[in-house]
C-alpha positions in Angstrom: 112.3 -0.4 61.9 108.7 -0.1 60.6 107.9 2.7 58.1 105.5 5.3 59.4 102.1 5.9 57.9 103.3 8.8 55.9 106.1 6.8 54.3 103.9 3.9 53.2 102.9 3.7 49.6 99.2 3.5 48.9 97.9 0.0 48.3 97.7 -1.1 44.7 94.3 -2.4 43.8 94.3 -5.5 41.7 92.0 -5.5 38.8 90.1 -8.7 39.0 87.0 -7.7 37.0 87.0 -7.5 33.3 84.7 -5.4 31.1 82.7 -8.5 30.3 81.8 -8.9 34.0 80.2 -5.5 34.0 77.6 -6.3 31.4 74.0 -6.3 32.6 72.8 -9.7 33.9 69.8 -9.7 31.6 70.8 -10.7 28.1 68.9 -9.4 25.1 67.1 -12.2 23.3 66.7 -10.1 20.1 63.0 -10.6 20.2 61.0 -7.5 19.6 57.4 -7.1 20.9 54.6 -7.9 18.5 52.8 -4.8 17.3 49.6 -6.8 17.0 49.9 -7.8 20.7 50.4 -4.1 21.7 47.4 -3.1 19.6 45.3 -5.9 21.1 46.0 -4.7 24.7 45.3 -1.1 23.7 42.0 -1.9 22.0 41.0 -4.2 24.8 41.6 -1.4 27.4 39.1 0.7 25.4 36.5 -2.1 25.8 34.0 0.2 27.4 33.5 1.6 23.9 32.4 -1.8 22.5 33.9 -1.6 19.0 37.5 -1.5 20.1 36.9 -4.7 22.2 35.4 -6.3 19.1 38.6 -5.4 17.1 40.9 -6.6 19.9 39.8 -10.3 19.5 41.1 -10.8 16.0 44.2 -8.7 16.8 45.0 -11.0 19.7 44.4 -14.2 17.7 46.6 -13.0 14.9 49.3 -11.8 17.3 49.4 -15.3 19.0 49.6 -16.9 15.5 52.5 -14.7 14.4 54.3 -15.0 17.7 54.2 -18.8 17.5 55.4 -18.8 13.8 58.2 -16.3 14.5 60.5 -18.9 16.1 61.5 -16.5 18.9 61.9 -13.3 16.9 58.7 -11.8 18.3 57.7 -11.5 22.0 54.5 -10.3 23.6 52.5 -13.6 24.1 51.5 -12.4 27.6 50.2 -9.1 26.1 48.1 -10.9 23.5 46.6 -13.2 26.0 45.9 -10.4 28.4 44.3 -8.4 25.6 42.1 -11.3 24.6 41.0 -11.9 28.2 40.1 -8.2 28.8 38.3 -8.0 25.4 36.2 -11.1 26.1 35.3 -10.0 29.6 34.2 -6.5 28.4 32.2 -8.0 25.5 30.5 -10.4 28.0 29.6 -7.4 30.1 28.2 -5.6 27.0 26.1 -8.7 26.2 24.7 -8.7 29.8 23.9 -5.0 29.5 22.2 -5.4 26.1 20.2 -8.4 27.3 19.0 -6.7 30.4 18.1 -3.6 28.5 16.2 -5.6 26.0 14.4 -7.5 28.7 13.6 -4.3 30.5 12.1 -2.7 27.4 10.0 -5.8 26.7 8.8 -5.8 30.2 7.8 -2.1 30.2 6.0 -2.4 26.9 4.1 -5.5 28.1 3.1 -3.6 31.3 2.0 -0.6 29.3 -0.1 -2.8 27.0 -1.7 -4.5 30.0 -2.4 -1.1 31.6 -3.9 0.2 28.3 -6.1 -2.8 28.0 -7.3 -2.5 31.6 -8.0 1.2 31.0 -10.1 0.4 27.9 -12.0 -2.2 29.8 -12.8 0.2 32.7 -13.8 3.1 30.4 -15.8 0.9 28.0 -18.9 0.9 30.3 -18.9 4.7 30.5 -18.7 5.2 26.7 -21.8 5.3 24.4 
């Protein structure tokens, strides 16, 4: 005779997983992010202010140098490279803006000088 459902004992679950299996899949490498790389990205993101972008370039270069010399103790290579790229791009834009402004001022002063000279020539015959 088969035991009824109420008479059955609950199934016993086998424990096949150990505590080691429940660790996260990503293992810590022990590398900490480089502070110089973080500062490089921060200063480069303020590149619209010009001077932080100038500061970001040496920060990025030194960050890459120290990350390479750290033998895996420091991470943040991608941050340093990103900061350098953003800083160089923003400084290039500043160079274009300064150049165009300088050319515009030179053009306006040249036009003003020509207009002044033309005005003197036209009014010279009415003087004296």
